[in-house]
N, C-alpha and C positions, 0 to 999 in steps of 0.2 A: 439545475443537478437534480440529478437520479439518483436516488437512494434501493438498492435492492439486499435484504440476503443474505447471504451466498452460501452463509453453514450454517448447522450450528448441534454443537455438540452438549452432554453431558456438563462440560463444565465451560464451554465459549462458545461464543454468538461472532461471525463475522458476519464484515459492512463496507459495500463495493460499492465508492459512492462515484460519478462519472459528470463532469461540464459538458456542456460543449466546447468550449477551447480552453486552449492550456494557459493552469494558472500559474507562472513562476515572479513570482514575485512569493517569496516567505512566509514577510508576516501574510499574507492573507490567504494562500495556506494552512498555515496554524490559525486563527479566529475562526476561518470557514469548518476547519477538520475539529475547534473547539465547540462549535455553537453547534454541529451533525452532534456528534458522541453528547454532548448533554444536552441531549434531542431523543436520541434514543435511550439513555439513563432512567431518565424523568417518565419516560411512555413506555418502555420493554421496560425494564427492571425497579422503578418508583422508588426517584434517589434525584433526589432534586441537589446534589454536590457539585459547584465547584470543579476544575480542571484544574490542577497542580502542578509546576512543577522541580521533576529533579537537580539539579546543580550539572544535568548534562544534558536535560533537553527532557529526560522520557516522561510524560504523562504517568497523574496516579489520582486517583481518589482519595485522600484522607480521610480517618476512620473509615474507611470501608474496606473493603478483603479484592477488596478491583484493581483489574491488572489491565494497561489499557500498552498496545502497539499500534503504531501509526506507518505507515509507510505512499510516499505519494511516487506517481511518474508522469509527468504527462500530466494530462487529463482526469486520470485518476487517482481517487483517493483508498484506501484499503481500512480498517479500521477492525480490529478484534481487537473486544471487551473478554474478560475472560480472571474468574476465580486463584488460573497461582497463574507465577509468573508467566508469559509468553512474547514470543518472536515470531514477525510475520513483515516478507515484502515481497512488492511488487516492480515488477518490470515492464514496456507495455511495448513486441517485438520488432524491434529496430532493423528486424534484418539483412544488411544492408552490402554485400558487399561487391563492389566493382571491382569491374577484367583486371583493371588493375592494378590492388590494392589483391591479387591473386599469388602471385609470385610475392609478400614481406610477412604471409599470412596459412601460406599453403605450401605441404615439401614438390619435393619433385613427384615425386610419385602420384602424389596425388591433382600434380598440375596433367600431369599427364591422362587418366580420366573427366575424359568431355559433359560427365556427369553430371547434371544442377542440382546444385548445393538444396538442400529443402532446409523448410522451419519443422523444425524438434516442440 
């Protein structure tokens, strides 16, 4: 597991956790992300509180003005810890369209153009 601070602003910090393989089990991802967040909170913010969750599953720290957003994608977990309400999302780029799918996703004009598609 590799943890990197991606960005830090006045009100937030964004961390990327990368694993060697995909973690498909939701329970495992949740346990790992909770553990990582608790370590970050203890080391960077000197907060030793446990992570609680709302009825919708959104994480928060009780009795602290700390908001947390977590996003998962394959072998990545993205975490934002903020003093203001925040939302974050991550998606691994899986851009792949075999030629047989082109008729489903491209217009007739786009299909005439034989320029390779590029990742954005």
